[in-house]
C-alpha positions, 0 to 999 in steps of 0.5 A: 854931354858937352859935345857942342859944335864948338867942341867938335870943331876944336877936336877936328882941328887936332884930328880927333873925334869922340868915338861912338864906341860899342861895348859888350852888353851886360851878361857877356863874359868879358874874360872870354870876350877880350882877346889879345892883339892878332899880331902877337904869337905869330909863330905860336899857333898853339897859343891861339888853339888854347884861346879857342879852347878857353873861349868855347862857344861864348861870344868873343872878339876871337870870332871877329879877328884873324890871328896872324898865325893863320895868315898862311893857312888855306882857309883864310877867306873862310875865316874872314867871311866868318868874322864878318858874319859874326860881327853882323850877328853881334850887332843884330842879337844885342851882343854889342851896344852903344857905350855912350856919347863920350871918350873912354878912359882905359885903366890897364893893370899888367900882370906885374902890377904896372898900370897903363892908362889910356884914352879911347878916341877916333882919329881922322885918317885924313891927317895920317900918312904912313909914308917915310916922308910924312909931315902929318900930325898922326905919323908912323914911328916905324917903317910900314911894309906895304906887303903887310897891308893887303891882308889887313885890307881884306879883313877890313873890306866888308867888315861892319865893325872895327876892333882896334888894338892900336896904341897911339902915343902922346908926348905929354910930360906935363901930364895934362891929357889923361892923368887929370881924368884918372884922378876923377875916374870914380865920378865917371860911369864904369863901362866894363871891368874884367880880368884878361885871359892868359896872364893879360892882367886886368882892364877897366873902362870909364865913360868920359862924358861930362862937359868939363871933362870933355873940355879938359881933353879938348884944351889939353890936345890943343896945347899939345898940338901948339907948334911953339910948344913943340919947337921949344922941346924939339927945335922944330914946329913940325908937330908930331902930335900922335906918333903911332906906338903899336898897330902901325900896319893896322892903321895903315890898312885903315887909311888905305881902306878909307882911300878906297871908300872915298874914291867910291864916292863916300862923304867926308862924314863916312865912318871909315874916315876915322879909326878907333885907337887908344892914346897913351902918354909916351912918358907913362910908367906903364909903357915900357920900351922893349927891344924886338929881337930877330930870329933867323932859321937856316943860317949857320951860326958862324955865318951870322958871326961873320956877317956881324963882324963884316958890318962894323960889329966887334966881338966883346971878350967880356960883357959888363954893363951892357943891358942899356947900351944901345950899341951892343947886340948879342948873338944867341945860337943853340950852343953859344951866346956872343956879344958884339959892340957896334962901331957906328954910334950914329945908326940904331943897332936895329937898322944895322942888324936888319941890313946884315940879315938882308945879306944873309941867305936865311930861311925865315926871319921872325920877330920876338921879344923876351928871354923866354921867346929867345930861349925857345927859338934857340931850342928850335935851332934858330939863331937870335940877334938880341937887340938893345932897348930903345930909349923913349927919349930917342923916339921923336928926335929920331923920327923928326931927323931921319923919318920912321924907324926900321920896322919892329924897332921896339915893342911897348911891353911883352906880348901879353901887355898889348891891347886886348880887343874889347871896344868896337866901332861901326865902319859902315853907314847906318851901322848895318853893314851897308856902305 
């Protein structure tokens, strides 16, 4: 394969490495193996119980992760220990094997037929910083809540493998990186092909190993990282090559873990320095930007209404053409729906709503998306602040001007459109679980 020293050096300059990925061995039931990202359905443990029943005793990434619905359960430590033991067993018994020396082209068909294409790479965590004032080429697009990092650190610490659900964006309007690979995917070796459980659609993976294909990926990344190109588009040569789309806290935990390993004397070649992610074109049709709504419990609906009106929102007597209006917030309560328009057109609605929620005496705040989740929340007696969508064209200009957006500012599709765990990668030297 064309992974010559020159290619390796060129990729390192754009924070990328060929990933050394692991995939399930032939014969593993991939539909039971691939499980939805752990940070989905956090308020619906029944979803994860259904997954448990569906998986049964089959090999599955379910045994290698900790669904966040269980973060407050009393057996978290046991679950983490069990996940680490399972990873080691999958390495020892041949459940996992080396995918090959190349990138992985991922073709995901969502349940509505929309196709999302991506490219699995390893990113250099030395070139990533999640702090709000970051100027690194790999950068968080949403605020990182540092309190959410330790639980992910606990899972990563001592784990011989990482299973990624991180989606990282690339602003590639000219379609130079992933799209040329799609056109020639039938010439690549197919690594996996499976339907995904519970309305997850379908996914296929192809090994991108040919020298010409690796050269094309390298050249495209170099062009995308060119400060002059970025300046023409955004008026600044401060390049955000890889804005993080999904899994920001998992990537932040990976960075913190690498810092910990590095402080322990690890070399610059230690596998923990890198994180396996899927790159996706920000401009791709299969990447819908959906708002993430806020649910609050223990709040009188009138108090929520008063908070909105006290924070610059005005009640709308009738609603017309508000579906794409970035200033309109709807308050859904068990008995009513009222629309409000913000008078502040310089601040994202999500930031304004988060600020007013902080002023309320709420029992619990949760984050949901989709009309079904909104309806279920109101049926539970909660109030829901339904937020407008974020225009993808706003993303990089806003981050460049103001830094990271508020946490949970947007979602790349509904819950089942998120990444399902399938590929993995060694985190420890020698691939044996020894630091």
